[in-house]
VOGU-3710 file (C-alpha; in Angstrom, 3 decimals, decimal comma):
1> mknqrrkfiq> 158,710/134,916/70,135  159,164/131,161/69,776  160,383/130,959/73,392  157,345/132,803/74,657  155,014/130,532/72,688  156,842/127,445/74,081  156,403/128,717/77,696  152,670/129,345/77,123  152,183/125,774/75,892  154,119/124,325/78,863
11> tsamlglgaa> 152,175/126,397/81,352  148,816/125,304/79,810  149,897/121,673/79,897  150,786/121,912/83,625  147,461/123,505/84,422  145,678/120,721/82,561  147,621/118,092/84,446  146,787/119,740/87,757  143,113/119,581/86,894  143,471/115,957/85,912
21> vmplqfcaap> 144,980/114,953/89,236  142,739/117,130/91,400  141,313/115,062/94,327  138,033/113,451/93,366  136,196/114,856/96,425  136,401/118,289/94,822  134,786/117,052/91,620  132,203/114,388/92,636  128,569/115,329/93,028  127,500/115,656/96,684
31> kketvaeeqa> 126,076/112,442/98,127  122,392/112,623/99,008  121,476/111,224/102,435  118,437/108,906/102,403  116,329/109,530/105,506  114,438/106,253/105,071  117,693/104,286/105,184  118,842/105,966/108,380  115,511/105,920/110,229  115,712/103,435/113,064
41> kskldtfgiq> 113,045/100,796/113,442  111,073/100,467/116,652  109,959/97,473/118,670  107,273/96,986/121,274  108,931/97,104/124,676  105,816/95,941/126,472  102,803/93,904/125,327  100,174/91,778/126,999  97,864/88,850/126,562  94,108/88,391/127,030
51> lysvkedmai> 93,893/85,473/129,444  90,879/84,152/127,532  93,426/82,916/125,001  94,406/80,227/127,558  91,051/79,904/129,291  91,290/76,136/129,876  94,652/76,513/131,590  93,355/79,442/133,659  90,414/77,337/134,835  92,822/74,657/136,146
61> dpqgtmrsla> 95,656/76,726/137,573  95,391/80,526/137,183  98,529/81,377/139,180  100,690/78,800/137,437  99,367/79,830/134,036  100,086/83,506/134,637  103,610/82,691/135,832  104,251/80,699/132,686  102,936/83,523/130,479  105,233/85,984/132,252
71> gfgykqfegf> 108,080/83,591/131,467  107,166/83,810/127,768  107,752/87,571/127,878  104,316/89,019/128,522  104,470/92,009/130,853  100,753/92,833/130,906  97,606/90,827/131,478  94,037/91,481/130,471  91,579/89,286/132,291  88,047/88,027/132,065
81> dggtgilwgm> 85,606/86,608/134,555  85,962/82,868/134,373  83,294/82,237/137,003  85,360/83,044/140,101  85,403/86,808/139,713  87,819/89,190/138,034  90,602/88,227/140,499  90,112/84,477/139,873  89,172/83,705/143,454  92,246/85,417/144,860
91> qpsefkslls> 92,266/88,150/147,475  93,605/91,515/146,249  96,752/91,159/148,349  97,386/87,668/146,939  96,773/88,895/143,401  99,111/91,851/143,837  101,785/89,556/145,214  101,521/87,368/142,120  101,902/90,386/139,860  104,881/91,582/141,813
101> dtgttmvath> 106,606/88,171/141,749  106,183/87,932/137,970  107,062/91,542/137,121  103,704/92,036/135,425  100,744/94,375/135,605  97,022/93,712/135,253  96,079/96,456/132,809  92,406/95,590/132,416  89,716/92,957/132,607  86,693/92,150/130,514
111> anvfenldtq> 83,743/92,132/132,844  79,985/92,273/133,111  79,806/96,015/133,678  76,002/95,944/133,947  76,022/94,186/137,320  77,961/94,674/140,589  79,913/97,525/139,020  81,099/99,175/142,228  82,371/95,905/143,699  84,315/95,051/140,579
121> aqqaaevgmk> 85,679/98,574/140,318  86,903/98,462/143,899  88,695/95,153/143,300  90,207/96,416/140,061  91,504/99,569/141,731  93,047/97,562/144,603  95,282/95,600/142,221  96,147/98,562/140,005  93,961/97,941/136,949  93,333/100,846/134,636
131> ylicpwigpq> 90,261/99,565/132,813  87,051/97,662/133,124  86,020/96,671/129,623  82,614/95,677/128,249  83,387/92,791/125,864  79,962/92,281/124,312  76,580/93,922/123,877  75,368/91,832/120,939  73,872/93,121/117,701  71,210/95,726/118,426
141> kslddykkka> 67,946/95,935/116,508  68,312/99,591/115,533  70,674/102,553/115,595  68,506/104,057/118,304  69,309/101,018/120,432  73,019/101,682/119,923  72,473/105,300/121,005  70,875/103,983/124,202  73,907/101,771/124,789  76,158/104,790/124,245
151> defnqigekl> 74,228/106,680/126,927  74,639/103,714/129,263  78,366/103,635/128,507  78,620/107,285/129,570  76,892/106,483/132,841  79,187/103,530/133,497  82,204/105,684/132,703  81,025/108,270/135,163  80,627/105,695/137,931  84,026/104,146/137,299
161> kahgirfayh> 85,677/107,548/137,339  84,885/107,812/141,037  87,033/104,695/141,581  89,911/105,952/139,413  89,114/103,402/136,730  88,493/103,974/133,032  85,730/102,331/131,015  86,223/100,892/127,505  84,195/98,957/124,995  85,611/96,053/122,972
171> nhdytfvnqe> 84,131/95,575/119,493  83,175/92,521/117,513  82,364/92,407/113,807  78,664/93,354/114,143  79,325/97,042/114,917  81,296/97,331/111,675  78,438/96,046/109,513  76,308/98,718/107,809  72,893/99,094/109,460  70,254/101,639/108,406
181> galpqdilmn> 72,861/103,402/106,252  75,409/103,836/109,026  77,986/101,886/111,053  76,838/101,113/114,592  80,452/101,643/115,737  80,218/105,250/114,497  77,159/105,747/116,723  79,058/104,437/119,758  82,060/106,659/118,975  80,091/109,809/118,342
191> etdpalvdfe> 77,551/109,448/121,152  80,020/108,697/123,975  81,987/111,277/125,979  85,777/110,899/125,374  86,292/112,017/128,959  84,414/108,945/130,173  84,635/106,257/127,461  87,605/104,737/125,656  87,620/101,904/123,129  89,530/98,673/122,591
201> mdiywvhvan> 89,855/97,777/118,924  89,800/94,091/118,204  91,694/94,371/114,948  90,761/90,878/113,825  87,015/91,572/114,052  87,347/94,841/112,189  89,328/93,101/109,447  86,982/90,157/108,962  84,017/92,585/108,825  85,720/93,952/105,669
211> anpaeylskf> 86,498/97,286/107,300  89,932/98,895/107,301  91,496/99,058/110,801  94,043/101,741/109,776  91,399/103,998/108,252  89,137/103,648/111,247  91,891/104,383/113,722  92,701/107,488/111,733  89,021/108,509/111,698  88,889/108,557/115,512
221> perfklchlk> 92,351/109,481/116,787  92,991/109,173/120,514  89,794/107,160/121,137  91,296/103,662/120,933  93,653/103,130/123,867  93,847/99,341/123,760  93,809/96,792/120,982  93,649/93,023/120,463  96,274/91,580/118,158  95,211/88,380/116,411
231> daesgsgdph> 95,766/87,357/112,812  93,319/86,125/110,165  94,041/83,667/107,413  93,198/84,864/103,934  89,844/84,102/102,448  86,210/84,959/103,070  85,051/82,000/105,117  83,370/81,904/108,523  84,825/84,909/110,403  84,866/82,830/113,574
241> qrgvllgkge> 87,149/80,283/111,902  89,950/82,347/110,420  92,175/82,919/113,457  95,832/81,915/113,138  99,149/82,651/114,821  100,468/86,203/114,512  102,451/86,559/111,324  100,736/83,587/109,662  97,765/85,558/108,297  97,087/88,553/106,132
251> iqyaelirls> 96,939/91,412/108,644  99,901/93,758/108,268  100,721/94,353/111,910  103,976/96,236/111,600  102,283/99,111/109,828  99,211/98,987/112,065  101,243/99,134/115,256  103,300/102,068/113,913  100,172/103,990/112,941  98,199/103,231/116,064
261> telgmqhfiv> 101,010/104,398/118,380  100,877/107,731/116,575  97,112/107,869/117,110  97,093/107,271/120,869  97,199/103,498/121,246  98,752/102,530/124,584  98,213/98,781/125,125  98,819/95,973/122,668  97,199/92,720/123,804  97,520/89,358/122,123
271> eqerfptgtp> 94,377/87,260/121,778  93,850/83,955/119,986  90,688/81,914/119,996  91,315/79,360/117,232  94,246/76,958/117,269  94,770/75,055/113,977  97,909/73,436/115,424  99,393/73,096/118,874  98,024/74,053/122,294  96,872/77,483/123,445
281> meaaetnsky> 99,968/77,813/125,664  102,235/76,915/122,752  100,474/79,541/120,674  100,915/82,126/123,438  104,652/81,480/123,516  104,947/81,649/119,705  102,930/84,867/119,509  105,135/86,459/122,207  108,291/85,600/120,235  106,744/87,105/117,090
291> laaley> 105,890/90,399/118,760  109,208/90,646/120,563  111,024/90,420/117,185  108,594/92,556/115,154  110,054/95,831/113,886  107,861/98,723/112,767
//
């Protein structure tokens, strides 16, 4: 009886020892994988610049300026009419050659779409532009006036469609200021045909009008195909005097770029109009480096 009791105790002790030395992987709680930790960040492969940012340099040497900007890393250009036409006095073949040499594309141009529309559309199509953009209509006296502008935008979009060109409108702050109990920008969005009219959000102007760019993009998904990226220093001073280098202001661009790509944004275009330090070309180079490194 004593021998049997001794064997039982020995056997129990061995079992306890086995449990004590059992490999830890059989005992430890399963490790939870964190999706957020493993989710890869994205970067903008391609971004452009509105040539108005370096308008003085463009007035002196448009070809040399565009070559320098391409060297900074810009792959897309958005133009404006500096007094010599949307092709800056160049013939379409000459302009296309410049784009080919620099490995760039001319995505769009700001233009007076209320005059010589067919001529400008033909030139734009010849060099591969996708958009003619109305950059300014000025504050209107009433919401009815904005509705009339929306009708005109539809007509312009219809005419440009025949040339294979899209029409877009670029906002300033005034369409994001309440008027007669509504936002004029809402009128333009709701009264235009998405098949004919796209929009370019100038994020800076939305921000300094005390509107929320992210909320507005979400309110009208797939309507904003282009945007202007420029930063605003904190404060509530003159909205025309708050522009700073990208990353030096208060606009959270990483989150805005991520959201806008999910909502249909296709073209991200740097623009700067105020230069607290340095030259416009120096700012263009610095802004390009910022965007190239930005993760979202």
